[in-house]
mmCIF file of the N, C-alpha and C atoms, coordinates in Angstrom:
data_MODEL
# 
_entry.id   MODEL 
# 
loop_
_atom_site.group_PDB 
_atom_site.id 
_atom_site.type_symbol 
_atom_site.label_atom_id 
_atom_site.label_alt_id 
_atom_site.label_comp_id 
_atom_site.label_asym_id 
_atom_site.label_entity_id 
_atom_site.label_seq_id 
_atom_site.pdbx_PDB_ins_code 
_atom_site.Cartn_x 
_atom_site.Cartn_y 
_atom_site.Cartn_z 
_atom_site.occupancy 
_atom_site.B_iso_or_equiv 
_atom_site.pdbx_formal_charge 
_atom_site.auth_seq_id 
_atom_site.auth_comp_id 
_atom_site.auth_asym_id 
_atom_site.auth_atom_id 
_atom_site.pdbx_PDB_model_num 
ATOM 1   N N  . MET A 1 1  ? 94.861  75.582  58.583  1.00 0.00 ? 1  MET A N  1 
ATOM 2   C CA . MET A 1 1  ? 94.794  76.624  59.580  1.00 0.00 ? 1  MET A CA 1 
ATOM 3   C C  . MET A 1 1  ? 94.666  76.031  60.978  1.00 0.00 ? 1  MET A C  1 
ATOM 4   N N  . SER A 1 2  ? 93.943  74.933  61.129  1.00 0.00 ? 2  SER A N  1 
ATOM 5   C CA . SER A 1 2  ? 93.762  74.350  62.454  1.00 0.00 ? 2  SER A CA 1 
ATOM 6   C C  . SER A 1 2  ? 95.070  73.765  62.979  1.00 0.00 ? 2  SER A C  1 
ATOM 7   N N  . ASP A 1 3  ? 95.985  73.362  62.076  1.00 0.00 ? 3  ASP A N  1 
ATOM 8   C CA . ASP A 1 3  ? 97.265  72.839  62.534  1.00 0.00 ? 3  ASP A CA 1 
ATOM 9   C C  . ASP A 1 3  ? 98.071  73.907  63.263  1.00 0.00 ? 3  ASP A C  1 
ATOM 10  N N  . SER A 1 4  ? 98.065  75.142  62.733  1.00 0.00 ? 4  SER A N  1 
ATOM 11  C CA . SER A 1 4  ? 98.840  76.202  63.377  1.00 0.00 ? 4  SER A CA 1 
ATOM 12  C C  . SER A 1 4  ? 98.222  76.571  64.724  1.00 0.00 ? 4  SER A C  1 
ATOM 13  N N  . VAL A 1 5  ? 96.903  76.517  64.833  1.00 0.00 ? 5  VAL A N  1 
ATOM 14  C CA . VAL A 1 5  ? 96.246  76.802  66.101  1.00 0.00 ? 5  VAL A CA 1 
ATOM 15  C C  . VAL A 1 5  ? 96.565  75.702  67.101  1.00 0.00 ? 5  VAL A C  1 
ATOM 16  N N  . GLU A 1 6  ? 96.539  74.458  66.660  1.00 0.00 ? 6  GLU A N  1 
ATOM 17  C CA . GLU A 1 6  ? 96.825  73.328  67.548  1.00 0.00 ? 6  GLU A CA 1 
ATOM 18  C C  . GLU A 1 6  ? 98.271  73.370  68.043  1.00 0.00 ? 6  GLU A C  1 
ATOM 19  N N  . ASN A 1 7  ? 99.185  73.847  67.207  1.00 0.00 ? 7  ASN A N  1 
ATOM 20  C CA . ASN A 1 7  ? 100.588 73.928  67.607  1.00 0.00 ? 7  ASN A CA 1 
ATOM 21  C C  . ASN A 1 7  ? 100.835 75.064  68.601  1.00 0.00 ? 7  ASN A C  1 
ATOM 22  N N  . LYS A 1 8  ? 100.004 76.089  68.551  1.00 0.00 ? 8  LYS A N  1 
ATOM 23  C CA . LYS A 1 8  ? 100.184 77.237  69.432  1.00 0.00 ? 8  LYS A CA 1 
ATOM 24  C C  . LYS A 1 8  ? 99.660  76.965  70.844  1.00 0.00 ? 8  LYS A C  1 
ATOM 25  N N  . LYS A 1 9  ? 98.683  76.076  70.981  1.00 0.00 ? 9  LYS A N  1 
ATOM 26  C CA . LYS A 1 9  ? 98.109  75.811  72.307  1.00 0.00 ? 9  LYS A CA 1 
ATOM 27  C C  . LYS A 1 9  ? 99.142  75.289  73.303  1.00 0.00 ? 9  LYS A C  1 
ATOM 28  N N  . PRO A 1 10 ? 99.925  74.251  72.955  1.00 0.00 ? 10 PRO A N  1 
ATOM 29  C CA . PRO A 1 10 ? 100.928 73.780  73.932  1.00 0.00 ? 10 PRO A CA 1 
ATOM 30  C C  . PRO A 1 10 ? 101.958 74.860  74.276  1.00 0.00 ? 10 PRO A C  1 
ATOM 31  N N  . ALA A 1 11 ? 102.329 75.650  73.302  1.00 0.00 ? 11 ALA A N  1 
ATOM 32  C CA . ALA A 1 11 ? 103.294 76.720  73.561  1.00 0.00 ? 11 ALA A CA 1 
ATOM 33  C C  . ALA A 1 11 ? 102.699 77.756  74.507  1.00 0.00 ? 11 ALA A C  1 
ATOM 34  N N  . PHE A 1 12 ? 101.419 78.058  74.337  1.00 0.00 ? 12 PHE A N  1 
ATOM 35  C CA . PHE A 1 12 ? 100.753 79.021  75.208  1.00 0.00 ? 12 PHE A CA 1 
ATOM 36  C C  . PHE A 1 12 ? 100.743 78.513  76.644  1.00 0.00 ? 12 PHE A C  1 
ATOM 37  N N  . PHE A 1 13 ? 100.328 77.256  76.839  1.00 0.00 ? 13 PHE A N  1 
ATOM 38  C CA . PHE A 1 13 ? 100.244 76.703  78.183  1.00 0.00 ? 13 PHE A CA 1 
ATOM 39  C C  . PHE A 1 13 ? 101.625 76.520  78.809  1.00 0.00 ? 13 PHE A C  1 
ATOM 40  N N  . ALA A 1 14 ? 102.626 76.260  77.995  1.00 0.00 ? 14 ALA A N  1 
ATOM 41  C CA . ALA A 1 14 ? 103.994 76.181  78.503  1.00 0.00 ? 14 ALA A CA 1 
ATOM 42  C C  . ALA A 1 14 ? 104.437 77.559  78.996  1.00 0.00 ? 14 ALA A C  1 
ATOM 43  N N  . GLY A 1 15 ? 104.046 78.597  78.262  1.00 0.00 ? 15 GLY A N  1 
ATOM 44  C CA . GLY A 1 15 ? 104.368 79.966  78.686  1.00 0.00 ? 15 GLY A CA 1 
ATOM 45  C C  . GLY A 1 15 ? 103.649 80.334  79.972  1.00 0.00 ? 15 GLY A C  1 
ATOM 46  N N  . VAL A 1 16 ? 102.393 79.927  80.089  1.00 0.00 ? 16 VAL A N  1 
ATOM 47  C CA . VAL A 1 16 ? 101.640 80.194  81.312  1.00 0.00 ? 16 VAL A CA 1 
ATOM 48  C C  . VAL A 1 16 ? 102.298 79.495  82.500  1.00 0.00 ? 16 VAL A C  1 
ATOM 49  N N  . LYS A 1 17 ? 102.672 78.249  82.313  1.00 0.00 ? 17 LYS A N  1 
ATOM 50  C CA . LYS A 1 17 ? 103.333 77.485  83.382  1.00 0.00 ? 17 LYS A CA 1 
ATOM 51  C C  . LYS A 1 17 ? 104.637 78.161  83.782  1.00 0.00 ? 17 LYS A C  1 
ATOM 52  N N  . SER A 1 18 ? 105.390 78.611  82.816  1.00 0.00 ? 18 SER A N  1 
ATOM 53  C CA . SER A 1 18 ? 106.656 79.282  83.083  1.00 0.00 ? 18 SER A CA 1 
ATOM 54  C C  . SER A 1 18 ? 106.433 80.565  83.883  1.00 0.00 ? 18 SER A C  1 
ATOM 55  N N  . GLU A 1 19 ? 105.410 81.332  83.525  1.00 0.00 ? 19 GLU A N  1 
ATOM 56  C CA . GLU A 1 19 ? 105.123 82.578  84.235  1.00 0.00 ? 19 GLU A CA 1 
ATOM 57  C C  . GLU A 1 19 ? 104.625 82.314  85.649  1.00 0.00 ? 19 GLU A C  1 
ATOM 58  N N  . LEU A 1 20 ? 103.829 81.267  85.831  1.00 0.00 ? 20 LEU A N  1 
ATOM 59  C CA . LEU A 1 20 ? 103.332 80.938  87.169  1.00 0.00 ? 20 LEU A CA 1 
ATOM 60  C C  . LEU A 1 20 ? 104.468 80.560  88.118  1.00 0.00 ? 20 LEU A C  1 
ATOM 61  N N  . LYS A 1 21 ? 105.533 79.982  87.589  1.00 0.00 ? 21 LYS A N  1 
ATOM 62  C CA . LYS A 1 21 ? 106.679 79.622  88.422  1.00 0.00 ? 21 LYS A CA 1 
ATOM 63  C C  . LYS A 1 21 ? 107.425 80.853  88.918  1.00 0.00 ? 21 LYS A C  1 
ATOM 64  N N  . LYS A 1 22 ? 107.269 81.992  88.245  1.00 0.00 ? 22 LYS A N  1 
ATOM 65  C CA . LYS A 1 22 ? 107.960 83.220  88.623  1.00 0.00 ? 22 LYS A CA 1 
ATOM 66  C C  . LYS A 1 22 ? 107.267 83.966  89.757  1.00 0.00 ? 22 LYS A C  1 
ATOM 67  N N  . ILE A 1 23 ? 106.041 83.595  90.072  1.00 0.00 ? 23 ILE A N  1 
ATOM 68  C CA . ILE A 1 23 ? 105.274 84.304  91.095  1.00 0.00 ? 23 ILE A CA 1 
ATOM 69  C C  . ILE A 1 23 ? 105.861 84.021  92.471  1.00 0.00 ? 23 ILE A C  1 
ATOM 70  N N  . THR A 1 24 ? 106.018 85.088  93.253  1.00 0.00 ? 24 THR A N  1 
ATOM 71  C CA . THR A 1 24 ? 106.420 84.923  94.651  1.00 0.00 ? 24 THR A CA 1 
ATOM 72  C C  . THR A 1 24 ? 105.204 85.256  95.505  1.00 0.00 ? 24 THR A C  1 
ATOM 73  N N  . TRP A 1 25 ? 104.669 84.258  96.158  1.00 0.00 ? 25 TRP A N  1 
ATOM 74  C CA . TRP A 1 25 ? 103.470 84.437  96.967  1.00 0.00 ? 25 TRP A CA 1 
ATOM 75  C C  . TRP A 1 25 ? 103.852 84.994  98.328  1.00 0.00 ? 25 TRP A C  1 
ATOM 76  N N  . PRO A 1 26 ? 103.002 85.877  98.895  1.00 0.00 ? 26 PRO A N  1 
ATOM 77  C CA . PRO A 1 26 ? 103.312 86.423  100.224 1.00 0.00 ? 26 PRO A CA 1 
ATOM 78  C C  . PRO A 1 26 ? 103.184 85.343  101.294 1.00 0.00 ? 26 PRO A C  1 
ATOM 79  N N  . ASP A 1 27 ? 103.943 85.517  102.355 1.00 0.00 ? 27 ASP A N  1 
ATOM 80  C CA . ASP A 1 27 ? 103.831 84.550  103.454 1.00 0.00 ? 27 ASP A CA 1 
ATOM 81  C C  . ASP A 1 27 ? 102.580 84.859  104.288 1.00 0.00 ? 27 ASP A C  1 
ATOM 82  N N  . ARG A 1 28 ? 102.311 84.018  105.251 1.00 0.00 ? 28 ARG A N  1 
ATOM 83  C CA . ARG A 1 28 ? 101.080 84.120  106.041 1.00 0.00 ? 28 ARG A CA 1 
ATOM 84  C C  . ARG A 1 28 ? 100.981 85.463  106.770 1.00 0.00 ? 28 ARG A C  1 
ATOM 85  N N  . GLU A 1 29 ? 102.088 85.933  107.338 1.00 0.00 ? 29 GLU A N  1 
ATOM 86  C CA . GLU A 1 29 ? 102.085 87.190  108.084 1.00 0.00 ? 29 GLU A CA 1 
ATOM 87  C C  . GLU A 1 29 ? 101.769 88.377  107.177 1.00 0.00 ? 29 GLU A C  1 
ATOM 88  N N  . ASP A 1 30 ? 102.405 88.430  106.014 1.00 0.00 ? 30 ASP A N  1 
ATOM 89  C CA . ASP A 1 30 ? 102.135 89.520  105.069 1.00 0.00 ? 30 ASP A CA 1 
ATOM 90  C C  . ASP A 1 30 ? 100.686 89.480  104.591 1.00 0.00 ? 30 ASP A C  1 
ATOM 91  N N  . MET A 1 31 ? 100.182 88.280  104.316 1.00 0.00 ? 31 MET A N  1 
ATOM 92  C CA . MET A 1 31 ? 98.802  88.150  103.856 1.00 0.00 ? 31 MET A CA 1 
ATOM 93  C C  . MET A 1 31 ? 97.832  88.643  104.922 1.00 0.00 ? 31 MET A C  1 
ATOM 94  N N  . LEU A 1 32 ? 98.101  88.313  106.184 1.00 0.00 ? 32 LEU A N  1 
ATOM 95  C CA . LEU A 1 32 ? 97.242  88.757  107.282 1.00 0.00 ? 32 LEU A CA 1 
ATOM 96  C C  . LEU A 1 32 ? 97.263  90.282  107.396 1.00 0.00 ? 32 LEU A C  1 
ATOM 97  N N  . LYS A 1 33 ? 98.447  90.877  107.337 1.00 0.00 ? 33 LYS A N  1 
ATOM 98  C CA . LYS A 1 33 ? 98.564  92.341  107.417 1.00 0.00 ? 33 LYS A CA 1 
ATOM 99  C C  . LYS A 1 33 ? 97.823  93.022  106.270 1.00 0.00 ? 33 LYS A C  1 
ATOM 100 N N  . GLN A 1 34 ? 97.983  92.505  105.065 1.00 0.00 ? 34 GLN A N  1 
ATOM 101 C CA . GLN A 1 34 ? 97.327  93.097  103.908 1.00 0.00 ? 34 GLN A CA 1 
ATOM 102 C C  . GLN A 1 34 ? 95.811  92.930  103.985 1.00 0.00 ? 34 GLN A C  1 
ATOM 103 N N  . SER A 1 35 ? 95.349  91.795  104.478 1.00 0.00 ? 35 SER A N  1 
ATOM 104 C CA . SER A 1 35 ? 93.919  91.563  104.619 1.00 0.00 ? 35 SER A CA 1 
ATOM 105 C C  . SER A 1 35 ? 93.310  92.514  105.641 1.00 0.00 ? 35 SER A C  1 
ATOM 106 N N  . ILE A 1 36 ? 94.011  92.715  106.754 1.00 0.00 ? 36 ILE A N  1 
ATOM 107 C CA . ILE A 1 36 ? 93.527  93.652  107.774 1.00 0.00 ? 36 ILE A CA 1 
ATOM 108 C C  . ILE A 1 36 ? 93.481  95.067  107.208 1.00 0.00 ? 36 ILE A C  1 
ATOM 109 N N  . ALA A 1 37 ? 94.497  95.435  106.443 1.00 0.00 ? 37 ALA A N  1 
ATOM 110 C CA . ALA A 1 37 ? 94.525  96.766  105.831 1.00 0.00 ? 37 ALA A CA 1 
ATOM 111 C C  . ALA A 1 37 ? 93.343  96.954  104.884 1.00 0.00 ? 37 ALA A C  1 
ATOM 112 N N  . VAL A 1 38 ? 93.022  95.941  104.110 1.00 0.00 ? 38 VAL A N  1 
ATOM 113 C CA . VAL A 1 38 ? 91.895  96.030  103.175 1.00 0.00 ? 38 VAL A CA 1 
ATOM 114 C C  . VAL A 1 38 ? 90.583  96.189  103.937 1.00 0.00 ? 38 VAL A C  1 
ATOM 115 N N  . VAL A 1 39 ? 90.409  95.427  105.008 1.00 0.00 ? 39 VAL A N  1 
ATOM 116 C CA . VAL A 1 39 ? 89.181  95.516  105.797 1.00 0.00 ? 39 VAL A CA 1 
ATOM 117 C C  . VAL A 1 39 ? 89.053  96.901  106.439 1.00 0.00 ? 39 VAL A C  1 
ATOM 118 N N  . VAL A 1 40 ? 90.144  97.404  107.019 1.00 0.00 ? 40 VAL A N  1 
ATOM 119 C CA . VAL A 1 40 ? 90.105  98.714  107.675 1.00 0.00 ? 40 VAL A CA 1 
ATOM 120 C C  . VAL A 1 40 ? 89.806  99.819  106.665 1.00 0.00 ? 40 VAL A C  1 
ATOM 121 N N  . VAL A 1 41 ? 90.475  99.799  105.538 1.00 0.00 ? 41 VAL A N  1 
ATOM 122 C CA . VAL A 1 41 ? 90.238  100.824 104.511 1.00 0.00 ? 41 VAL A CA 1 
ATOM 123 C C  . VAL A 1 41 ? 88.801  100.736 103.995 1.00 0.00 ? 41 VAL A C  1 
ATOM 124 N N  . SER A 1 42 ? 88.274  99.529  103.846 1.00 0.00 ? 42 SER A N  1 
ATOM 125 C CA . SER A 1 42 ? 86.898  99.360  103.390 1.00 0.00 ? 42 SER A CA 1 
ATOM 126 C C  . SER A 1 42 ? 85.908  99.929  104.402 1.00 0.00 ? 42 SER A C  1 
ATOM 127 N N  . ILE A 1 43 ? 86.147  99.691  105.682 1.00 0.00 ? 43 ILE A N  1 
ATOM 128 C CA . ILE A 1 43 ? 85.255  100.218 106.719 1.00 0.00 ? 43 ILE A CA 1 
ATOM 129 C C  . ILE A 1 43 ? 85.310  101.739 106.764 1.00 0.00 ? 43 ILE A C  1 
ATOM 130 N N  . VAL A 1 44 ? 86.511  102.289 106.702 1.00 0.00 ? 44 VAL A N  1 
ATOM 131 C CA . VAL A 1 44 ? 86.661  103.753 106.730 1.00 0.00 ? 44 VAL A CA 1 
ATOM 132 C C  . VAL A 1 44 ? 85.993  104.380 105.508 1.00 0.00 ? 44 VAL A C  1 
ATOM 133 N N  . THR A 1 45 ? 86.195  103.795 104.346 1.00 0.00 ? 45 THR A N  1 
ATOM 134 C CA . THR A 1 45 ? 85.578  104.314 103.121 1.00 0.00 ? 45 THR A CA 1 
ATOM 135 C C  . THR A 1 45 ? 84.060  104.221 103.200 1.00 0.00 ? 45 THR A C  1 
ATOM 136 N N  . GLY A 1 46 ? 83.551  103.103 103.692 1.00 0.00 ? 46 GLY A N  1 
ATOM 137 C CA . GLY A 1 46 ? 82.106  102.945 103.852 1.00 0.00 ? 46 GLY A CA 1 
ATOM 138 C C  . GLY A 1 46 ? 81.528  103.962 104.814 1.00 0.00 ? 46 GLY A C  1 
ATOM 139 N N  . ALA A 1 47 ? 82.210  104.218 105.932 1.00 0.00 ? 47 ALA A N  1 
ATOM 140 C CA . ALA A 1 47 ? 81.746  105.216 106.896 1.00 0.00 ? 47 ALA A CA 1 
ATOM 141 C C  . ALA A 1 47 ? 81.751  106.611 106.284 1.00 0.00 ? 47 ALA A C  1 
ATOM 142 N N  . PHE A 1 48 ? 82.783  106.916 105.506 1.00 0.00 ? 48 PHE A N  1 
ATOM 143 C CA . PHE A 1 48 ? 82.862  108.227 104.851 1.00 0.00 ? 48 PHE A CA 1 
ATOM 144 C C  . PHE A 1 48 ? 81.725  108.409 103.852 1.00 0.00 ? 48 PHE A C  1 
ATOM 145 N N  . ILE A 1 49 ? 81.452  107.390 103.063 1.00 0.00 ? 49 ILE A N  1 
ATOM 146 C CA . ILE A 1 49 ? 80.357  107.465 102.083 1.00 0.00 ? 49 ILE A CA 1 
ATOM 147 C C  . ILE A 1 49 ? 79.011  107.580 102.796 1.00 0.00 ? 49 ILE A C  1 
ATOM 148 N N  . ALA A 1 50 ? 78.833  106.847 103.914 1.00 0.00 ? 50 ALA A N  1 
ATOM 149 C CA . ALA A 1 50 ? 77.591  106.939 104.684 1.00 0.00 ? 50 ALA A CA 1 
ATOM 150 C C  . ALA A 1 50 ? 77.410  108.348 105.244 1.00 0.00 ? 50 ALA A C  1 
ATOM 151 N N  . LEU A 1 51 ? 78.488  108.947 105.742 1.00 0.00 ? 51 LEU A N  1 
ATOM 152 C CA . LEU A 1 51 ? 78.416  110.316 106.258 1.00 0.00 ? 51 LEU A CA 1 
ATOM 153 C C  . LEU A 1 51 ? 78.056  111.305 105.153 1.00 0.00 ? 51 LEU A C  1 
ATOM 154 N N  . LEU A 1 52 ? 78.693  111.173 104.006 1.00 0.00 ? 52 LEU A N  1 
ATOM 155 C CA . LEU A 1 52 ? 78.359  112.039 102.870 1.00 0.00 ? 52 LEU A CA 1 
ATOM 156 C C  . LEU A 1 52 ? 76.898  111.873 102.459 1.00 0.00 ? 52 LEU A C  1 
ATOM 157 N N  . ASP A 1 53 ? 76.436  110.642 102.407 1.00 0.00 ? 53 ASP A N  1 
ATOM 158 C CA . ASP A 1 53 ? 75.047  110.371 102.041 1.00 0.00 ? 53 ASP A CA 1 
ATOM 159 C C  . ASP A 1 53 ? 74.096  111.051 103.030 1.00 0.00 ? 53 ASP A C  1 
ATOM 160 N N  . PHE A 1 54 ? 74.397  110.929 104.323 1.00 0.00 ? 54 PHE A N  1 
ATOM 161 C CA . PHE A 1 54 ? 73.575  111.547 105.362 1.00 0.00 ? 54 PHE A CA 1 
ATOM 162 C C  . PHE A 1 54 ? 73.538  113.060 105.189 1.00 0.00 ? 54 PHE A C  1 
ATOM 163 N N  . LEU A 1 55 ? 74.717  113.658 105.007 1.00 0.00 ? 55 LEU A N  1 
ATOM 164 C CA . LEU A 1 55 ? 74.789  115.116 104.863 1.00 0.00 ? 55 LEU A CA 1 
ATOM 165 C C  . LEU A 1 55 ? 74.075  115.603 103.607 1.00 0.00 ? 55 LEU A C  1 
ATOM 166 N N  . ILE A 1 56 ? 74.264  114.914 102.502 1.00 0.00 ? 56 ILE A N  1 
ATOM 167 C CA . ILE A 1 56 ? 73.613  115.317 101.250 1.00 0.00 ? 56 ILE A CA 1 
ATOM 168 C C  . ILE A 1 56 ? 72.099  115.144 101.362 1.00 0.00 ? 56 ILE A C  1 
ATOM 169 N N  . GLN A 1 57 ? 71.656  114.049 101.951 1.00 0.00 ? 57 GLN A N  1 
ATOM 170 C CA . GLN A 1 57 ? 70.222  113.802 102.118 1.00 0.00 ? 57 GLN A CA 1 
ATOM 171 C C  . GLN A 1 57 ? 69.583  114.912 102.940 1.00 0.00 ? 57 GLN A C  1 
ATOM 172 N N  . HIS A 1 58 ? 70.179  115.266 104.066 1.00 0.00 ? 58 HIS A N  1 
ATOM 173 C CA . HIS A 1 58 ? 69.603  116.318 104.909 1.00 0.00 ? 58 HIS A CA 1 
ATOM 174 C C  . HIS A 1 58 ? 69.772  117.694 104.282 1.00 0.00 ? 58 HIS A C  1 
ATOM 175 N N  . GLY A 1 59 ? 70.845  117.900 103.522 1.00 0.00 ? 59 GLY A N  1 
ATOM 176 C CA . GLY A 1 59 ? 71.011  119.173 102.823 1.00 0.00 ? 59 GLY A CA 1 
ATOM 177 C C  . GLY A 1 59 ? 69.941  119.378 101.758 1.00 0.00 ? 59 GLY A C  1 
ATOM 178 N N  . VAL A 1 60 ? 69.652  118.322 100.995 1.00 0.00 ? 60 VAL A N  1 
ATOM 179 C CA . VAL A 1 60 ? 68.597  118.411 99.970  1.00 0.00 ? 60 VAL A CA 1 
ATOM 180 C C  . VAL A 1 60 ? 67.234  118.592 100.640 1.00 0.00 ? 60 VAL A C  1 
ATOM 181 N N  . GLU A 1 61 ? 67.019  117.875 101.732 1.00 0.00 ? 61 GLU A N  1 
ATOM 182 C CA . GLU A 1 61 ? 65.746  117.993 102.464 1.00 0.00 ? 61 GLU A CA 1 
ATOM 183 C C  . GLU A 1 61 ? 65.579  119.423 102.998 1.00 0.00 ? 61 GLU A C  1 
ATOM 184 N N  . PHE A 1 62 ? 66.659  120.006 103.521 1.00 0.00 ? 62 PHE A N  1 
ATOM 185 C CA . PHE A 1 62 ? 66.621  121.377 104.023 1.00 0.00 ? 62 PHE A CA 1 
ATOM 186 C C  . PHE A 1 62 ? 66.284  122.358 102.904 1.00 0.00 ? 62 PHE A C  1 
ATOM 187 N N  . LEU A 1 63 ? 66.914  122.161 101.740 1.00 0.00 ? 63 LEU A N  1 
ATOM 188 C CA . LEU A 1 63 ? 66.692  123.083 100.636 1.00 0.00 ? 63 LEU A CA 1 
ATOM 189 C C  . LEU A 1 63 ? 65.296  122.953 100.028 1.00 0.00 ? 63 LEU A C  1 
ATOM 190 N N  . THR A 1 64 ? 64.685  121.786 100.097 1.00 0.00 ? 64 THR A N  1 
ATOM 191 C CA . THR A 1 64 ? 63.383  121.583 99.460  1.00 0.00 ? 64 THR A CA 1 
ATOM 192 C C  . THR A 1 64 ? 62.219  121.829 100.410 1.00 0.00 ? 64 THR A C  1 
ATOM 193 N N  . THR A 1 65 ? 62.476  122.177 101.660 1.00 0.00 ? 65 THR A N  1 
ATOM 194 C CA . THR A 1 65 ? 61.364  122.415 102.588 1.00 0.00 ? 65 THR A CA 1 
ATOM 195 C C  . THR A 1 65 ? 60.924  123.871 102.613 1.00 0.00 ? 65 THR A C  1 
ATOM 196 N N  . PHE A 1 66 ? 61.544  124.733 101.830 1.00 0.00 ? 66 PHE A N  1 
ATOM 197 C CA . PHE A 1 66 ? 61.137  126.150 101.800 1.00 0.00 ? 66 PHE A CA 1 
ATOM 198 C C  . PHE A 1 66 ? 59.876  126.307 101.025 1.00 0.00 ? 66 PHE A C  1 
# 
């Protein structure tokens, strides 16, 4: 059984190497644009969640002060 496992390992790594050669990496400009987009979306999402948290916190506080 170990012989069949040992024979499959080189084939697996050969397949991985073959697949890695197919990857097209983005150039520097595209990477910069995508990174900026991720940062902006993260900031906007964080601000939205902070606003919701603030509103929910004060809404619950308003309802429980009666």
